[in-house]
Each structure stands twice: as C-alpha cells, then as structure tokens.
C-alpha positions, 0 to 999 in steps of 0.5 A: 917620502925617502924611507919605506919599512917593508914588514919582514926579516927575509931578507930575500922578500926585501930583494923581491920588493928593491928589484919591484921598486927600482928607480923610487927613490925609497930606502927599503928598510926591515924589521931587523934594521929598525931593531923592531922584535914584537910581532904583529899578530894575524888574527883578521879572517881574510888576507887584506885584515892580517896585511892590514894589521901588520901594515898599521902595527908596524907603522905604528911602531916604526913612525914609517910609511909600511908595507906588509903582505898576507898571501896563500892559497885557496883551493876551489874544491875545498871552500877555499882552504887553506886560505889565511891558514897556508901557512899551518895548514894542518898543522905540519910543515914541508913534504907533510903539508903537502901530503895532508893537501892531497890526502884532503883531494884524494877523491877530488877530480882533476877537472875540480882541482881548480885553485889560485895563490892570493897575495894582498900587499897592505901599504899604510902611513901615520895619518892617512888611510891604509891602501890595498893591492892585490894580485892572484895567480890561477893554477890546478893543484897536482895529484903528486909533488913535481919539481924542487924550486920554489917553496910552499905548495910550488910543487902542487901548483900546476899552471896551465899555460906552463905545463908545469908546477911552480916549482918547475918553473925558473925563479926569475919566470916566477918572480914575473907572473906570481902573485906576489908579484902582480901585488907589488907591481900594483903596489908600485903604482901607490907608492908612485902617487904617495 
C-alpha cells in the first residue's frame, strides 16, 4: 500500500493527518486530488456508521484504501445531543449555534454540564473489512464562550486539566490532546499493520 485517500476537501485536515502519519511511507491524497466531487451522504445514526459510509463509499469510488472520520459533541445533560448532528445543531452556524447550545442548557447547573468530543475514524480498503479507531476528549460546557482559537464548539468546551476552553489552548497543544489526534494515533497503528 503506497497511497491513502483522506476523504476530505479540507487541506487543514490533510496537514493534520500528514503530520501524524509521517514516516509511514504513504502518499496521502484528497478527494480534490482525485477529482472526486460526489458526496457520500451521512445518513447514519452514529459517528461509526457515518465514518463507515464515507470510507467505504469513497474507497469504492477511488479504488484506494480510504480514511474517513466523523466527529461531534455529546452533552450528557442533553441525552448525548447534538451528537451526529453537531454541525447542523439548531439549524444555525457560528455564534448563533453556540448561543443555541447555551439556551438548551440555561437551567443546567455547572456540575451537570459534562460533555465530550468524539471522533471515529474508519479505514476501508477494497476486499477487506473496515476497521475503526476512536478518540474522545472530556470537558464541561462553559456558561459563555471564551477564546478566539479553534472552531465549532471549542469556545464553550472547558478543559478541567487546562483551566481553559479548547479555544484558549494553543493549536499545537490542541492537536496533541484532541479527540481527532487520539483517533488518528490509533488509526496510524492500524495502517502500520496494513
């Protein structure tokens, strides 16, 4: 195996995986590199199902071993929501989405605001069973956004060990402790076996 398709159009995500997979001797390709414009729909009820759909779908389209991930935020007080709907939770984006989450939690006391980020990576290759790697990062939902870094829910995701929100943690450190980094390290171990 010499090539691995990273099922994304995002060059930032490619850079993250390239750093973690350095030394494996793999040439990483993106959907754009291969001219793949089809979207594999995320119709699964879990992160694992969505990652599988994308990895297997793009492996079939490309003929290459493929890595796809799905990730999101799970808040215990909201029964695990927003979960797989994290990117479209409340039907709004950006600051409005943060406010929507805060509105949902307005009566939830601090000690019940536990949450976690989850990332599931699926690794698919034609003719073999799909394999999975998972990473999580535990935290607490803040009472108001803090910090300018990161993206998505990072300004509301307070890390007890850091005494900061994920948006206040330097990017290099975030890339070492994040749910995506943990899942990618586990995926690297699978790729080494391949």
